[in-house]
N, C-alpha and C positions, 0 to 999 in steps of 0.2 A: 504494500500500500504506500503510495507516495505521500509526501509531507502535507500537501494540500488536502488530501482525503482524510488523513489523520486529524488535521486541524478541523475540518468540517465535522467529522464524527465525534470528536472529543470536545468541541467548543473552545479549544485553545487557539491562540494565534500561532502562526508559523514561527514568529520570533520567540515565543515561549517554548516551543518545541526545540528550537535550536539552543536556547539557553539551558534547558534540561539536559540536552545532549552534551553541551559544553561542561556542565557540572557532573557528568557521568551518571545521571539518573536513568537515562534511556540511551539506546544505541541504534544507529541506523545500520542496515545490512548492506548498503550499497547506494549507488546513484543511477538514475536514468535521466539522461538529458539535463544534467546539473541539478536534479531534484533528489533529495534524500528519499530513500526507501526504507520502510520499517517492516518488521516481521509481524506475524499474526497475533502476537501477544501484547502489542504496543498499547492497545486500548485498556487492557487489564492493568498494565504497568501504570498508565496514566491515572486510572481509577485509584490505585493504591497510593500514588503521589497525592492525589486530591484528598483522599481520606486522611493521610498523614498530616497534610497541611491543615485540614479542618480540625484535627485533634491537637494542633499546636506544635507538632514536631518540626524541627528545622530541616532545611533541605539536606544538610549534612547527615542528620539522623536518618532521614528517609533514604538517603543514598547508601547508608550502612545496611539497610534492610533489603535493598534491591541489588541483585548481582548481575554481572554482565550477561549471564545466560538467560536473564529475564525472570528468573525465579525469585520469589520473595522469601527471605529468611528473617522472620520477625522474632525479635527478642521479647518473650512474654514478660520478663521482668520490667523492661522499658515500658511496655503497655500498661502494666499495673502501676508503675510509678507515675505515668502520665495521667491515668485515671484518678489516682490519689490527688495529684496536683489540681486536676479539674474539680474534684470534690471540694478541695480547700477554696478554690476560686468561687465556686457556687455558693458556699457558705458565706464567704466574704461579701459577695455581690448581693445576697439576700439581706444581710445585715445593713449594707449601704442602702438598698432599696427601701427597707423598712424605716431606716432613719430619715431618708428623704421624704417619705410619705408622712411620717410623724411631724417633721419640721413644717411641711406644707399645711398640715391640719392642726398644728399645735395651738392649744387655747391660750398659751402664755402670750402676753402682749409683746415681749421681747424674747427672741430665741435664746439669748444668753441666760435667761432666767429659767429655762426649761432643763430639768435634771437629765432627761433623755438626750437632749441635744448636747449638753455638757459632756455626757459619757461618749457620745459620738466624736466630739472634738478631741477629747483626751485620747481616744483610740487612734484617731488620725495623727495626732501629735506624737504619739509613741511609735508610729510606724506600723501599727497593726492593720492599717487600711492602706493598700497599695493603690496608686493611680491605675485606672482601667487599662492603660496600655501596658502596664507591668504586671497586672494581676495574674495572668495565665502563667503558671509555672513558678511563681514567686511566693505562693502561700500567703501567710498573714493570718492572724487570729481573728476569729469571729467575735462579734460583740455580745 
């Protein structure tokens, strides 16, 4: 299957496919008239890459799970560790969500007078609440 067909069927751009190949995540099997050709398992490999990215794995980590032969060699301990990190992030985000909802509906005239809001501020000040962009994989205590 040539690169344009892979792009069409996968929903990825040809530049993304070339980038993945450059990073060693996928491998072309040859060329036909200057177009890269890929083997029959390419769509499966791209689905594994997409799943890994959705789970928060880095491209390097995903690359360690994909081998040149196209087979996936997935480390179950890494999957469990990532699932635990996601659980921590979910707990943290639920606490933040609940705190935001409380602050939005708090009966106190000033948020700083609210004990619940004060607890949220102390947790944020103590580093127990990570910014959203850092939350995945960085843990943090729930409130």
